[in-house]
MIDOSE-1310 file (N, C-alpha, C; in nm, 2 decimals, decimal comma, always signed):
residues 266
madp	-3,88/-14,06/+6,11/-3,95/-13,97/+6,03/-3,85/-13,87/+5,98; -3,87/-13,80/+5,89/-3,80/-13,65/+5,86/-3,86/-13,56/+5,93; -3,76/-13,45/+5,98/-3,78/-13,35/+6,04/-3,87/-13,28/+5,95; -3,99/-13,21/+5,99/-4,08/-13,14/+5,94/-4,02/-13,00/+5,88
tstp	-3,90/-12,96/+5,98/-3,88/-12,82/+5,95/-3,71/-12,81/+5,87; -3,70/-12,92/+5,82/-3,58/-12,95/+5,74/-3,62/-13,02/+5,61; -3,63/-12,96/+5,51/-3,65/-12,96/+5,39/-3,59/-12,95/+5,24; -3,57/-13,02/+5,12/-3,50/-13,00/+5,05/-3,58/-12,86/+4,97
ddtp	-3,46/-12,78/+4,91/-3,52/-12,62/+4,87/-3,60/-12,66/+4,76; -3,61/-12,76/+4,68/-3,71/-12,78/+4,58/-3,82/-12,85/+4,59; -3,85/-12,88/+4,74/-3,98/-12,92/+4,80/-4,08/-12,82/+4,80; -4,19/-12,86/+4,74/-4,30/-12,74/+4,72/-4,37/-12,69/+4,88
avvl	-4,40/-12,58/+4,87/-4,42/-12,54/+4,98/-4,58/-12,62/+5,03; -4,67/-12,62/+4,94/-4,79/-12,72/+4,94/-4,81/-12,77/+4,82; -4,87/-12,90/+4,87/-4,92/-12,99/+4,74/-5,07/-13,03/+4,83; -5,16/-13,03/+4,76/-5,29/-13,07/+4,78/-5,32/-13,18/+4,67
dnvs	-5,34/-13,30/+4,73/-5,38/-13,42/+4,66/-5,52/-13,47/+4,64; -5,61/-13,45/+4,55/-5,74/-13,51/+4,55/-5,80/-13,47/+4,71; -5,78/-13,39/+4,75/-5,84/-13,34/+4,89/-6,00/-13,28/+4,86; -6,07/-13,34/+4,95/-6,25/-13,34/+4,98/-6,29/-13,32/+5,09
ksfg	-6,36/-13,24/+5,13/-6,40/-13,21/+5,26/-6,55/-13,20/+5,25; -6,66/-13,26/+5,32/-6,78/-13,22/+5,34/-6,84/-13,20/+5,49; -6,95/-13,13/+5,47/-7,01/-13,11/+5,61/-7,14/-13,15/+5,59; -7,18/-13,27/+5,67/-7,33/-13,32/+5,65/-7,32/-13,39/+5,47
dhtv	-7,42/-13,31/+5,42/-7,41/-13,34/+5,28/-7,36/-13,26/+5,17; -7,32/-13,14/+5,25/-7,27/-13,03/+5,16/-7,13/-13,04/+5,12; -7,08/-13,05/+5,01/-6,93/-13,10/+4,99/-6,88/-12,95/+4,96; -6,79/-12,92/+5,04/-6,72/-12,78/+5,04/-6,57/-12,80/+4,94
ldgv	-6,49/-12,91/+4,96/-6,39/-12,93/+4,89/-6,43/-13,07/+4,78; -6,41/-13,06/+4,66/-6,44/-13,17/+4,60/-6,32/-13,23/+4,49; -6,22/-13,29/+4,55/-6,13/-13,35/+4,45/-6,01/-13,25/+4,42; -5,97/-13,16/+4,52/-5,88/-13,03/+4,51/-5,75/-13,06/+4,50
slti	-5,69/-13,04/+4,38/-5,53/-13,10/+4,36/-5,48/-12,97/+4,30; -5,34/-12,93/+4,35/-5,28/-12,80/+4,35/-5,14/-12,81/+4,42; -5,04/-12,74/+4,36/-4,90/-12,74/+4,38/-4,85/-12,59/+4,42; -4,82/-12,54/+4,56/-4,76/-12,39/+4,54/-4,61/-12,44/+4,58
qrgs	-4,57/-12,34/+4,49/-4,40/-12,34/+4,49/-4,36/-12,26/+4,61; -4,25/-12,32/+4,67/-4,20/-12,19/+4,80/-4,15/-12,09/+4,71; -4,20/-11,98/+4,80/-4,16/-11,85/+4,76/-4,23/-11,78/+4,65; -4,35/-11,84/+4,64/-4,45/-11,79/+4,54/-4,55/-11,71/+4,62
iavm	-4,63/-11,62/+4,55/-4,75/-11,54/+4,60/-4,88/-11,60/+4,54; -4,95/-11,71/+4,58/-5,06/-11,77/+4,55/-5,20/-11,70/+4,58; -5,28/-11,66/+4,52/-5,41/-11,61/+4,56/-5,48/-11,66/+4,49; -5,60/-11,74/+4,61/-5,72/-11,84/+4,57/-5,81/-11,73/+4,59
lgps	-5,91/-11,74/+4,45/-6,00/-11,65/+4,45/-6,15/-11,75/+4,46; -6,27/-11,69/+4,48/-6,39/-11,76/+4,47/-6,47/-11,69/+4,57; -6,61/-11,72/+4,51/-6,74/-11,65/+4,56/-6,72/-11,73/+4,72; -6,81/-11,66/+4,80/-6,81/-11,69/+4,95/-6,84/-11,85/+4,97
gtgk	-6,84/-11,91/+5,05/-6,88/-12,03/+5,08/-6,82/-12,14/+5,00; -6,70/-12,12/+4,93/-6,67/-12,19/+4,85/-6,58/-12,28/+4,87; -6,54/-12,28/+4,97/-6,42/-12,36/+5,05/-6,28/-12,31/+5,06; -6,25/-12,18/+5,08/-6,14/-12,10/+5,06/-6,09/-12,08/+5,22
svll	-6,16/-12,09/+5,33/-6,10/-12,09/+5,46/-6,11/-12,21/+5,49; -6,19/-12,29/+5,45/-6,17/-12,43/+5,50/-6,01/-12,52/+5,42; -6,00/-12,49/+5,33/-5,85/-12,48/+5,28/-5,76/-12,44/+5,37; -5,75/-12,34/+5,40/-5,67/-12,29/+5,48/-5,64/-12,38/+5,60
rclv	-5,78/-12,40/+5,66/-5,79/-12,48/+5,82/-5,74/-12,61/+5,77; -5,75/-12,66/+5,66/-5,67/-12,78/+5,62/-5,52/-12,81/+5,62; -5,48/-12,70/+5,56/-5,33/-12,67/+5,55/-5,26/-12,66/+5,69; -5,34/-12,60/+5,81/-5,26/-12,62/+5,92/-5,31/-12,72/+6,03
gllq	-5,40/-12,80/+5,97/-5,41/-12,93/+6,05/-5,53/-12,92/+6,14; -5,62/-12,80/+6,14/-5,74/-12,76/+6,22/-5,86/-12,83/+6,16; -5,86/-12,88/+6,03/-5,95/-12,99/+5,98/-5,86/-13,10/+5,90; -5,94/-13,21/+5,93/-5,89/-13,30/+5,83/-5,97/-13,34/+5,71
pdrg	-5,92/-13,37/+5,63/-6,05/-13,36/+5,49/-6,08/-13,51/+5,50; -6,17/-13,55/+5,43/-6,24/-13,70/+5,42/-6,15/-13,77/+5,38; -6,09/-13,71/+5,25/-5,98/-13,80/+5,17/-5,89/-13,67/+5,13; -5,76/-13,75/+5,08/-5,67/-13,70/+5,01/-5,56/-13,63/+5,08
rvlv	-5,44/-13,57/+5,04/-5,35/-13,56/+5,14/-5,32/-13,42/+5,12; -5,26/-13,34/+5,22/-5,22/-13,22/+5,24/-5,10/-13,22/+5,29; -4,99/-13,18/+5,18/-4,85/-13,20/+5,21/-4,81/-13,03/+5,23; -4,74/-13,05/+5,34/-4,66/-12,89/+5,37/-4,54/-12,92/+5,38
fged	-4,45/-12,89/+5,28/-4,32/-12,89/+5,25/-4,27/-13,06/+5,25; -4,37/-13,15/+5,22/-4,35/-13,26/+5,20/-4,41/-13,35/+5,32; -4,44/-13,30/+5,41/-4,51/-13,35/+5,53/-4,67/-13,36/+5,53; -4,73/-13,48/+5,54/-4,86/-13,52/+5,52/-4,95/-13,48/+5,63
vaal	-4,98/-13,35/+5,63/-5,08/-13,28/+5,76/-5,21/-13,40/+5,77; -5,27/-13,41/+5,66/-5,40/-13,52/+5,69/-5,36/-13,60/+5,75; -5,26/-13,68/+5,74/-5,23/-13,81/+5,80/-5,18/-13,81/+5,98; -5,17/-13,66/+6,02/-5,15/-13,68/+6,13/-5,26/-13,64/+6,23
dekr	-5,28/-13,73/+6,38/-5,37/-13,71/+6,44/-5,35/-13,64/+6,56; -5,40/-13,54/+6,62/-5,37/-13,43/+6,72/-5,38/-13,51/+6,83; -5,45/-13,58/+6,85/-5,47/-13,69/+6,98/-5,35/-13,75/+7,03; -5,29/-13,80/+6,91/-5,16/-13,87/+6,96/-5,05/-13,80/+6,98
aadr	-4,99/-13,82/+7,09/-4,89/-13,72/+7,10/-4,77/-13,70/+7,04; -4,72/-13,81/+6,95/-4,63/-13,79/+6,90/-4,66/-13,71/+6,73; -4,75/-13,77/+6,71/-4,82/-13,66/+6,58/-4,86/-13,50/+6,61; -4,92/-13,46/+6,74/-4,91/-13,34/+6,79/-4,79/-13,25/+6,80
krlf	-4,70/-13,33/+6,83/-4,53/-13,25/+6,83/-4,50/-13,23/+6,69; -4,53/-13,28/+6,61/-4,53/-13,28/+6,47/-4,62/-13,18/+6,40; -4,74/-13,17/+6,43/-4,80/-13,05/+6,36/-4,76/-12,95/+6,45; -4,72/-12,94/+6,56/-4,70/-12,82/+6,64/-4,58/-12,77/+6,57
airr	-4,46/-12,83/+6,50/-4,35/-12,80/+6,43/-4,39/-12,73/+6,29; -4,50/-12,81/+6,25/-4,55/-12,77/+6,12/-4,59/-12,63/+6,11; -4,68/-12,63/+6,21/-4,77/-12,49/+6,25/-4,68/-12,35/+6,26; -4,55/-12,40/+6,32/-4,45/-12,30/+6,37/-4,39/-12,25/+6,23
rfgm	-4,43/-12,34/+6,10/-4,36/-12,25/+5,98/-4,45/-12,18/+5,91; -4,60/-12,16/+5,98/-4,70/-12,08/+5,94/-4,72/-11,95/+6,02; -4,69/-11,86/+5,95/-4,76/-11,69/+6,01/-4,93/-11,69/+5,95; -5,04/-11,61/+6,01/-5,19/-11,59/+5,96/-5,19/-11,46/+6,00
lfqd	-5,21/-11,41/+5,90/-5,33/-11,27/+5,90/-5,47/-11,31/+5,87; -5,53/-11,26/+6,00/-5,63/-11,29/+6,00/-5,75/-11,18/+5,93; -5,89/-11,21/+5,90/-5,95/-11,13/+5,80/-5,96/-11,00/+5,87; -6,01/-10,98/+6,02/-6,02/-10,89/+6,10/-5,89/-10,83/+6,16
galf	-5,78/-10,91/+6,13/-5,67/-10,83/+6,21/-5,64/-10,93/+6,36; -5,75/-10,95/+6,40/-5,74/-11,05/+6,56/-5,64/-11,00/+6,63; -5,63/-10,85/+6,64/-5,51/-10,81/+6,76/-5,62/-10,82/+6,91; -5,49/-10,83/+7,02/-5,55/-10,83/+7,14/-5,58/-10,71/+7,19
ddmt	-5,69/-10,65/+7,20/-5,71/-10,52/+7,27/-5,67/-10,47/+7,38; -5,63/-10,55/+7,48/-5,59/-10,52/+7,60/-5,44/-10,53/+7,59; -5,37/-10,54/+7,46/-5,24/-10,53/+7,47/-5,19/-10,43/+7,37; -5,08/-10,35/+7,39/-5,02/-10,26/+7,32/-4,99/-10,30/+7,19
vfdn	-4,98/-10,23/+7,05/-4,90/-10,30/+6,96/-4,78/-10,37/+7,00; -4,68/-10,30/+7,05/-4,57/-10,37/+7,08/-4,58/-10,50/+7,14; -4,67/-10,55/+7,23/-4,71/-10,68/+7,27/-4,78/-10,77/+7,18; -4,85/-10,71/+7,11/-4,94/-10,79/+7,01/-4,82/-10,85/+6,94
vafp	-4,75/-10,77/+6,89/-4,62/-10,85/+6,79/-4,54/-10,94/+6,86; -4,51/-10,90/+6,99/-4,42/-10,98/+7,08/-4,48/-11,13/+7,13; -4,60/-11,12/+7,13/-4,68/-11,24/+7,17/-4,66/-11,37/+7,09; -4,63/-11,34/+7,00/-4,58/-11,55/+6,92/-4,45/-11,54/+6,95
mrlh	-4,37/-11,45/+6,99/-4,24/-11,46/+7,02/-4,21/-11,52/+7,16; -4,29/-11,45/+7,26/-4,30/-11,49/+7,39/-4,34/-11,65/+7,41; -4,44/-11,68/+7,31/-4,50/-11,80/+7,31/-4,44/-11,91/+7,30; -4,36/-11,90/+7,18/-4,29/-12,01/+7,08/-4,15/-12,00/+7,09
tqls	-4,08/-11,89/+7,13/-3,95/-11,92/+7,12/-3,89/-11,91/+7,28; -3,75/-11,88/+7,29/-3,65/-11,87/+7,40/-3,59/-11,72/+7,39; -3,62/-11,64/+7,32/-3,58/-11,53/+7,29/-3,56/-11,46/+7,40; -3,44/-11,36/+7,45/-3,45/-11,28/+7,54/-3,53/-11,14/+7,54
eqai	-3,59/-11,06/+7,64/-3,68/-10,97/+7,60/-3,58/-10,86/+7,50; -3,46/-10,85/+7,53/-3,40/-10,77/+7,47/-3,38/-10,81/+7,28; -3,39/-10,93/+7,30/-3,40/-11,00/+7,15/-3,54/-10,96/+7,10; -3,63/-10,99/+7,14/-3,76/-10,97/+7,13/-3,80/-10,84/+7,08
hekv	-3,74/-10,74/+7,18/-3,75/-10,57/+7,15/-3,72/-10,54/+7,03; -3,56/-10,58/+6,99/-3,53/-10,57/+6,84/-3,59/-10,63/+6,75; -3,65/-10,74/+6,74/-3,73/-10,79/+6,65/-3,86/-10,75/+6,62; -3,93/-10,71/+6,73/-4,06/-10,63/+6,74/-4,02/-10,49/+6,64
sdrl	-3,93/-10,45/+6,71/-3,91/-10,33/+6,63/-3,86/-10,32/+6,48; -3,77/-10,42/+6,43/-3,76/-10,46/+6,32/-3,89/-10,49/+6,25; -3,99/-10,59/+6,28/-4,12/-10,59/+6,24/-4,19/-10,51/+6,20; -4,22/-10,38/+6,32/-4,30/-10,29/+6,28/-4,23/-10,16/+6,20
arvg	-4,13/-10,15/+6,16/-4,03/-10,08/+6,10/-4,05/-10,13/+5,97; -4,11/-10,29/+5,94/-4,07/-10,32/+5,80/-4,22/-10,30/+5,74; -4,35/-10,28/+5,82/-4,46/-10,24/+5,82/-4,51/-10,10/+5,82; -4,42/-10,02/+5,86/-4,46/-9,88/+5,86/-4,53/-9,79/+5,96
vaha	-4,51/-9,88/+6,08/-4,59/-9,84/+6,20/-4,48/-9,84/+6,31; -4,34/-9,82/+6,31/-4,28/-9,82/+6,43/-4,31/-9,72/+6,53; -4,36/-9,61/+6,47/-4,42/-9,49/+6,57/-4,50/-9,56/+6,67; -4,59/-9,66/+6,67/-4,70/-9,68/+6,72/-4,72/-9,78/+6,82
eqkf	-4,58/-9,83/+6,82/-4,59/-9,95/+6,93/-4,64/-9,93/+7,07; -4,64/-9,81/+7,11/-4,71/-9,79/+7,26/-4,87/-9,77/+7,25; -4,93/-9,79/+7,15/-5,07/-9,77/+7,11/-5,13/-9,89/+7,12; -5,27/-9,87/+7,19/-5,36/-9,98/+7,15/-5,42/-10,00/+7,02
psel	-5,46/-10,12/+7,01/-5,55/-10,13/+6,86/-5,66/-10,05/+6,84; -5,73/-10,00/+6,96/-5,87/-9,89/+6,97/-5,81/-9,77/+6,92; -5,69/-9,76/+6,93/-5,63/-9,60/+6,89/-5,58/-9,59/+6,75; -5,58/-9,71/+6,69/-5,53/-9,72/+6,53/-5,63/-9,70/+6,42
sggm	-5,60/-9,67/+6,29/-5,71/-9,69/+6,21/-5,69/-9,82/+6,14; -5,83/-9,86/+6,06/-5,83/-10,00/+5,99/-5,69/-10,02/+5,93; -5,65/-9,94/+5,84/-5,48/-9,98/+5,79/-5,41/-10,01/+5,88; -5,39/-9,92/+5,97/-5,30/-9,94/+6,08/-5,30/-10,07/+6,15
rkrv	-5,41/-10,12/+6,19/-5,44/-10,25/+6,26/-5,41/-10,37/+6,14; -5,44/-10,36/+6,02/-5,37/-10,44/+5,94/-5,21/-10,46/+5,94; -5,16/-10,35/+5,95/-5,02/-10,36/+5,91/-4,96/-10,42/+6,07; -5,01/-10,39/+6,16/-4,97/-10,46/+6,29/-4,99/-10,59/+6,28
afar	-5,11/-10,64/+6,19/-5,16/-10,78/+6,22/-5,04/-10,86/+6,12; -4,99/-10,77/+6,04/-4,91/-10,81/+5,95/-4,74/-10,83/+6,02; -4,74/-10,74/+6,10/-4,62/-10,76/+6,18/-4,60/-10,88/+6,24; -4,72/-10,92/+6,31/-4,74/-11,01/+6,43/-4,73/-11,14/+6,31
aiai	-4,75/-11,13/+6,20/-4,80/-11,27/+6,10/-4,63/-11,32/+6,07; -4,57/-11,22/+6,05/-4,42/-11,28/+6,04/-4,31/-11,27/+6,15; -4,38/-11,27/+6,27/-4,29/-11,23/+6,38/-4,17/-11,33/+6,41; -4,21/-11,46/+6,39/-4,12/-11,57/+6,43/-4,07/-11,62/+6,30
dpdi	-4,06/-11,55/+6,18/-3,99/-11,58/+6,06/-4,09/-11,71/+6,00; -4,18/-11,72/+5,97/-4,26/-11,83/+5,89/-4,24/-11,85/+5,77; -4,23/-12,00/+5,71/-4,20/-12,01/+5,58/-4,33/-11,98/+5,47; -4,44/-11,97/+5,55/-4,56/-11,91/+5,47/-4,64/-11,85/+5,55
vlcd	-4,68/-11,74/+5,48/-4,77/-11,64/+5,58/-4,90/-11,68/+5,48; -5,02/-11,70/+5,56/-5,16/-11,71/+5,52/-5,23/-11,59/+5,53; -5,28/-11,54/+5,43/-5,39/-11,41/+5,46/-5,54/-11,41/+5,42; -5,59/-11,43/+5,50/-5,75/-11,43/+5,52/-5,83/-11,33/+5,45
epss	-5,84/-11,26/+5,32/-5,92/-11,14/+5,29/-5,84/-11,04/+5,34; -5,71/-11,03/+5,29/-5,64/-10,90/+5,36/-5,68/-10,76/+5,34; -5,78/-10,74/+5,25/-5,81/-10,61/+5,22/-5,94/-10,59/+5,25; -6,01/-10,71/+5,34/-6,13/-10,66/+5,36/-6,15/-10,53/+5,47
gldp	-6,25/-10,47/+5,43/-6,29/-10,35/+5,53/-6,19/-10,25/+5,51; -6,10/-10,24/+5,38/-6,02/-10,13/+5,35/-6,05/-10,06/+5,25; -6,03/-9,94/+5,24/-6,08/-9,87/+5,10/-5,99/-9,84/+5,00; -6,01/-9,84/+4,85/-5,95/-9,89/+4,76/-5,80/-9,85/+4,78
vmsa	-5,75/-9,74/+4,84/-5,64/-9,68/+4,83/-5,57/-9,74/+4,96; -5,63/-9,78/+5,03/-5,55/-9,86/+5,16/-5,52/-10,01/+5,10; -5,62/-10,06/+5,04/-5,63/-10,21/+5,02/-5,48/-10,19/+4,89; -5,48/-10,11/+4,82/-5,34/-10,10/+4,72/-5,20/-10,07/+4,81
tlde	-5,22/-9,99/+4,90/-5,13/-9,97/+4,99/-5,08/-10,11/+5,06; -5,20/-10,17/+5,09/-5,15/-10,32/+5,16/-5,11/-10,41/+5,09; -5,14/-10,42/+4,94/-5,07/-10,48/+4,83/-4,91/-10,47/+4,81; -4,89/-10,34/+4,80/-4,74/-10,30/+4,81/-4,66/-10,37/+4,91
lile	-4,74/-10,36/+5,02/-4,66/-10,44/+5,12/-4,64/-10,57/+5,13; -4,74/-10,62/+5,07/-4,73/-10,79/+5,05/-4,60/-10,79/+4,96; -4,58/-10,73/+4,88/-4,48/-10,76/+4,74/-4,38/-10,71/+4,82; -4,36/-10,60/+4,92/-4,20/-10,56/+4,97/-4,17/-10,68/+5,07
lhrt	-4,27/-10,72/+5,13/-4,25/-10,84/+5,23/-4,17/-10,94/+5,16; -4,26/-10,99/+5,05/-4,22/-11,11/+5,00/-4,06/-11,05/+4,91; -4,05/-10,94/+4,87/-3,93/-10,91/+4,80/-3,82/-10,94/+4,92; -3,84/-10,88/+5,03/-3,69/-10,85/+5,12/-3,70/-10,97/+5,22
lgmt	-3,82/-11,06/+5,26/-3,80/-11,15/+5,31/-3,83/-11,31/+5,26; -3,89/-11,32/+5,16/-3,86/-11,43/+5,06/-3,98/-11,55/+5,10; -4,08/-11,47/+5,21/-4,21/-11,60/+5,23/-4,28/-11,64/+5,12; -4,34/-11,75/+5,16/-4,44/-11,78/+5,04/-4,58/-11,73/+5,10
fiii	-4,65/-11,70/+5,01/-4,79/-11,62/+5,06/-4,87/-11,66/+5,01; -4,99/-11,72/+5,07/-5,10/-11,78/+5,03/-5,23/-11,70/+5,07; -5,29/-11,61/+4,97/-5,39/-11,53/+4,99/-5,52/-11,59/+4,98; -5,64/-11,58/+5,03/-5,75/-11,57/+5,02/-5,82/-11,45/+5,00
shdt	-5,87/-11,44/+4,87/-5,94/-11,28/+4,85/-6,06/-11,29/+4,77; -6,17/-11,18/+4,76/-6,24/-11,16/+4,66/-6,20/-11,05/+4,57; -6,07/-10,98/+4,61/-6,05/-10,86/+4,56/-5,97/-10,90/+4,40; -6,02/-10,87/+4,31/-5,97/-10,91/+4,18/-5,89/-10,80/+4,13
aear	-5,84/-10,68/+4,20/-5,76/-10,59/+4,17/-5,63/-10,65/+4,24; -5,65/-10,69/+4,36/-5,52/-10,73/+4,45/-5,48/-10,87/+4,36; -5,55/-10,96/+4,32/-5,49/-11,07/+4,24/-5,43/-11,02/+4,13; -5,48/-10,96/+4,02/-5,36/-10,87/+3,94/-5,25/-10,85/+3,97
kvad	-5,26/-10,77/+4,09/-5,12/-10,70/+4,13/-5,02/-10,74/+4,18; -5,05/-10,87/+4,26/-4,96/-10,94/+4,36/-4,94/-11,08/+4,35; -5,03/-11,13/+4,26/-5,01/-11,28/+4,27/-4,91/-11,33/+4,14; -4,84/-11,43/+4,17/-4,79/-11,49/+4,04/-4,83/-11,64/+4,00
tigm	-4,93/-11,66/+4,11/-4,99/-11,80/+4,11/-5,12/-11,77/+4,13; -5,23/-11,83/+4,07/-5,38/-11,76/+4,09/-5,45/-11,90/+4,07; -5,55/-11,96/+4,19/-5,66/-12,04/+4,17/-5,80/-11,99/+4,21; -5,89/-12,06/+4,12/-6,01/-12,03/+4,18/-6,11/-12,16/+4,22
lang	-6,17/-12,13/+4,33/-6,26/-12,26/+4,37/-6,41/-12,19/+4,36; -6,50/-12,29/+4,29/-6,61/-12,27/+4,25/-6,69/-12,41/+4,29; -6,82/-12,38/+4,35/-6,86/-12,52/+4,36/-6,83/-12,62/+4,42; -6,72/-12,58/+4,48/-6,64/-12,70/+4,57/-6,51/-12,77/+4,47
klvt	-6,50/-12,70/+4,35/-6,39/-12,73/+4,25/-6,31/-12,65/+4,23; -6,15/-12,69/+4,23/-6,07/-12,60/+4,17/-6,09/-12,60/+4,01; -6,14/-12,46/+3,96/-6,19/-12,48/+3,81/-6,06/-12,43/+3,74; -5,97/-12,34/+3,79/-5,83/-12,34/+3,72/-5,75/-12,29/+3,84
fgpa	-5,60/-12,30/+3,77/-5,51/-12,30/+3,88/-5,37/-12,28/+3,80; -5,29/-12,19/+3,84/-5,15/-12,18/+3,76/-5,11/-12,09/+3,75; -4,97/-12,07/+3,68/-4,91/-11,92/+3,67/-5,02/-11,81/+3,62; -5,02/-11,69/+3,70/-5,11/-11,59/+3,68/-5,14/-11,55/+3,52
eqvf	-5,01/-11,55/+3,45/-5,04/-11,49/+3,31/-5,10/-11,60/+3,25; -5,11/-11,72/+3,25/-5,15/-11,84/+3,22/-5,30/-11,83/+3,24; -5,33/-11,84/+3,38/-5,48/-11,82/+3,41/-5,55/-11,73/+3,34; -5,51/-11,61/+3,35/-5,58/-11,47/+3,27/-5,59/-11,52/+3,14
aenh	-5,48/-11,58/+3,08/-5,49/-11,63/+2,91/-5,61/-11,70/+2,89; -5,63/-11,79/+2,97/-5,72/-11,90/+2,97/-5,84/-11,84/+2,97; -5,86/-11,75/+3,09/-5,96/-11,68/+3,10/-6,13/-11,79/+3,11; -6,08/-11,85/+3,22/-6,20/-11,97/+3,25/-6,34/-11,91/+3,28
pale	-6,48/-11,95/+3,20/-6,58/-11,87/+3,22/-6,58/-11,83/+3,36; -6,58/-11,92/+3,45/-6,62/-11,89/+3,61/-6,51/-11,75/+3,64; -6,39/-11,77/+3,60/-6,30/-11,67/+3,64/-6,33/-11,51/+3,57; -6,38/-11,53/+3,44/-6,42/-11,43/+3,38/-6,58/-11,34/+3,42
qfft	-6,65/-11,42/+3,52/-6,78/-11,38/+3,56/-6,72/-11,34/+3,73; -6,65/-11,39/+3,77/-6,60/-11,34/+3,90/-6,52/-11,19/+3,85; -6,46/-11,18/+3,75/-6,36/-11,05/+3,74/-6,48/-10,93/+3,67; -6,55/-10,98/+3,59/-6,66/-10,89/+3,54/-6,78/-10,86/+3,63
ratv	-6,79/-10,94/+3,73/-6,93/-10,94/+3,82/-7,05/-10,97/+3,77; -7,03/-11,06/+3,69/-7,20/-11,08/+3,61/-7,27/-11,18/+3,69; -7,38/-11,17/+3,68/-7,47/-11,24/+3,75/-7,50/-11,38/+3,70; -7,48/-11,39/+3,57/-7,53/-11,48/+3,47/-7,38/-11,60/+3,46
gpik	-7,38/-11,71/+3,47/-7,25/-11,79/+3,47/-7,25/-11,89/+3,53; -7,12/-11,95/+3,53/-7,12/-12,09/+3,61/-7,13/-12,07/+3,74; -7,11/-11,95/+3,77/-7,11/-11,94/+3,96/-7,26/-11,92/+3,98; -7,31/-12,01/+4,09/-7,45/-11,98/+4,08/-7,49/-11,85/+4,20
vv	-7,57/-11,78/+4,20/-7,60/-11,67/+4,29/-7,72/-11,74/+4,34; -7,69/-11,73/+4,50/-7,77/-11,78/+4,58/-7,83/-11,67/+4,69
């Protein structure tokens, strides 16, 4: 088997091939196919309950689709069974290639900022404490909170907590950063600041970003690739300029905040 940590540079970061997932009689993903190139910033839009977060869980192997393939750098995550020791090792190697920014930041309240960012390094690497200290300092500096390393999350503003969560997400140099509603709970100015941070990290570190969002301003500002899920279907996907030019009715409804259109209001 190919080493999942070593892939040709032209291998896409993510390929979904006819992926479907249902819970009972409710179909959340219905034949979703897309390709996200490495080094891109892909924003996935859609109303609540349309499968965006389920898609992220399928990417990292926390959920298996009912059918279809989920390729991460050419490795079919959907074909791996965590109950088998060999597959579990391969899944772990693939998951190491992801960093995750959770919607609420998910920082450990009883740890300092420094220890929050150091946590994945201590858990997943053999770095010395000196090397960890240097890397944590670098990550905190990159997100603009170098002064806060001895503070606790409760002492930080919402925007600062998101920055610390970003530092932790990139702590072990992932190939892909998954962002679940990164601007949730932030005011418009702080949301715009976070968008600038995403663009800066992308420019300096070259990571692939996959962003789940309801924020249309964020999509316009950061995305080079845009997709939209509605009613379980991928209704549009492609380069941002092309997607905006085509202006699918569901996308137009989403951006204009209209209550009448193909997206059903429930």
